C-alpha positions in Angstrom: -43.0 -57.1 53.0 -46.3 -55.1 53.2 -48.9 -57.2 55.0 -51.3 -54.9 53.0 -53.8 -55.0 50.7 -53.5 -52.2 48.6 -56.0 -51.4 45.1 -54.7 -50.3 42.1 -56.6 -47.2 41.1 -55.4 -47.7 37.5 -54.7 -50.4 34.9 -51.1 -51.0 35.2 -48.7 -52.5 33.0 -46.8 -55.7 34.2 -44.5 -59.0 33.7 -46.0 -62.2 35.3 -42.8 -64.1 37.6 -41.9 -66.2 36.6 -42.9 -66.7 32.6 -41.8 -63.0 32.0 -45.1 -62.5 30.0 -46.0 -59.1 29.7 -49.9 -58.5 31.0 -52.2 -55.7 32.3 -53.2 -55.4 35.8 -56.8 -54.1 35.8 -57.9 -50.9 37.9 -59.1 -52.3 41.4 -56.9 -55.5 41.1 -55.8 -56.0 44.6 -52.1 -56.3 45.3 -49.9 -56.9 48.0 -45.6 -55.9 48.2 -43.3 -58.2 47.8 -39.7 -56.5 47.2 -39.2 -53.1 46.6 -35.9 -53.6 45.1 -33.7 -51.8 42.2 -36.7 -49.5 41.2 -39.3 -52.0 40.7 -41.9 -54.1 42.7 -42.7 -57.4 43.1 -45.9 -57.3 44.0 -48.7 -60.4 44.4 -52.2 -60.7 43.8 -54.3 -64.0 43.9 -51.2 -66.1 44.5 -49.3 -64.8 41.3 -46.5 -62.5 41.6 -46.3 -59.5 39.0 -43.3 -57.0 38.5 -44.2 -53.7 38.3 -41.6 -51.4 36.4 -40.5 -48.7 37.7 -42.2 -46.4 35.0 -45.3 -47.7 35.9 -44.7 -46.2 39.7 -45.1 -42.4 39.2 -48.7 -43.0 38.2 -49.5 -45.7 41.4 -47.2 -43.1 43.7 -49.9 -41.5 45.9 -51.3 -45.2 46.6 -48.0 -46.5 46.9 -46.3 -44.2 49.4 -49.7 -44.2 51.5 -50.1 -47.7 51.8 -46.6 -49.0 52.0 -44.0 -46.0 52.5 -42.7 -46.6 49.0 -40.7 -43.5 47.8 -40.6 -43.4 44.1 -38.0 -41.1 44.1 -35.5 -43.4 45.2 -37.4 -46.4 43.9 -37.3 -45.3 40.4 -33.8 -44.3 40.2 -31.4 -46.5 42.5 -28.3 -44.1 43.3 -25.2 -45.0 41.3 -21.7 -43.2 41.3 -21.5 -40.6 38.8 -18.6 -38.2 38.0 -15.5 -39.6 35.6 -16.2 -43.0 33.8 -14.8 -46.2 35.8 -16.0 -49.8 35.9 -16.8 -49.3 39.5 -19.7 -47.2 37.8 -20.6 -50.2 35.8 -20.7 -52.7 38.4 -22.2 -50.1 40.6 -25.6 -49.5 38.2 -25.2 -53.7 37.9 -26.0 -54.0 41.5 -29.4 -51.7 41.3 -30.7 -54.8 39.2 -32.4 -57.5 41.4 -34.4 -60.7 40.2 -37.8 -60.0 41.1 -38.0 -62.9 43.1 -34.8 -63.0 45.3 -34.1 -59.9 47.3 -30.4 -60.2 46.2 -28.7 -57.7 43.3 -27.9 -59.8 40.4 -24.1 -59.0 41.0 -23.9 -60.8 44.5 -26.1 -63.7 43.7 -23.1 -64.2 41.4 -25.4 -64.0 37.7 -22.8 -61.4 36.5 -20.2 -63.4 34.7 -18.1 -60.7 31.9 -17.9 -57.2 31.9 -16.4 -55.2 29.2 -15.9 -52.1 27.6 -14.5 -50.0 25.4 -14.6 -46.5 23.8 -17.4 -45.6 21.7 -15.7 -42.1 20.9 -14.0 -39.4 22.6 -16.1 -39.5 26.2 -18.3 -42.4 25.7 -18.2 -46.1 25.9 -19.6 -49.2 24.6 -20.2 -51.5 27.2 -20.9 -55.7 27.3 -22.3 -57.7 29.5 -22.3 -61.8 30.0 -24.9 -63.1 32.4 -26.3 -65.9 33.7 -30.2 -66.6 35.5 -30.8 -68.8 38.5 -32.7 -71.5 36.1 -32.5 -71.9 32.5 -36.5 -71.8 32.3 -36.9 -68.5 33.7 -38.7 -66.3 31.7 -37.4 -63.1 33.3 -34.1 -63.1 32.1 -35.3 -61.1 29.0 -36.6 -58.7 31.6 -33.6 -58.4 33.7 -31.2 -58.1 31.3 -32.7 -55.5 29.8 -32.9 -53.7 33.5 -29.3 -54.0 33.4 -28.9 -52.6 29.8 -31.3 -49.7 31.0 -29.2 -48.8 33.9 -25.8 -49.0 32.4 -26.9 -47.0 29.4 -28.7 -44.5 31.9 -25.0 -43.6 33.0 -24.2 -40.4 31.1 -20.5 -42.2 30.1 -21.9 -45.1 28.3 -23.4 -44.6 24.7 -24.5 -48.4 24.3 -24.5 -51.5 26.0 -26.0 -54.9 25.4 -26.5 -57.6 27.8 -26.0 -61.0 26.7 -27.3 -64.4 28.6 -25.5 -67.7 28.8 -25.6 -70.3 30.2 -22.1 -71.8 30.6 -20.7 -72.0 33.4 -24.2 -73.3 35.3 -25.3 -71.5 37.8 -25.2 -72.6 41.5 -25.6 -71.2 44.8 -22.0 -71.7 45.5 -21.8 -67.8 43.5 -23.7 -65.8 45.5 -21.5 -63.7 47.1 -20.5 -63.4 51.0 -22.8 -60.7 51.9 -25.6 -62.1 49.3 -25.1 -65.1 51.9 -25.6 -63.0 54.6 -28.9 -61.6 53.6 -30.2 -64.6 52.9 -29.4 -66.2 55.8 -27.1 -69.3 54.3 -23.5 -70.2 55.5 
């Protein structure tokens, strides 16, 4: 986390956390970096959290790199294994998706309940994911699900992906992986 504020040099599209509402942060807005994971930034301005998608980062690169050392190439395109299609590629892609309030990927948070795939054509697959959220009232669900869908569809061997948010079984902190628990400092 950075403790320095930067002033946005341009208007920037963002999402209000946790409501999930789209907004524009106007040029001149002071922001503080909270989290830089999975190709998006979580920033704070005047006590409100915002998610800035990777598509906005290119325009902010000089300011972000100078103030916070954010490497746009790494931030906007998280590494996912390439090569012949495998289920592991899908899990790797999902592991680059983060809840913007929690520094643990959605796989280690235990949010992904089901992952399936089937051939769509000779060399491509159709993928279906069922996932949940840490809280039913979270407005960020569609944003996180869309991020997961886009990252799966970015794989060369994937023709299409759907991500469905489900509530059964309800998520509990016990679903966090051992690695996630260690990163959060809980036993």
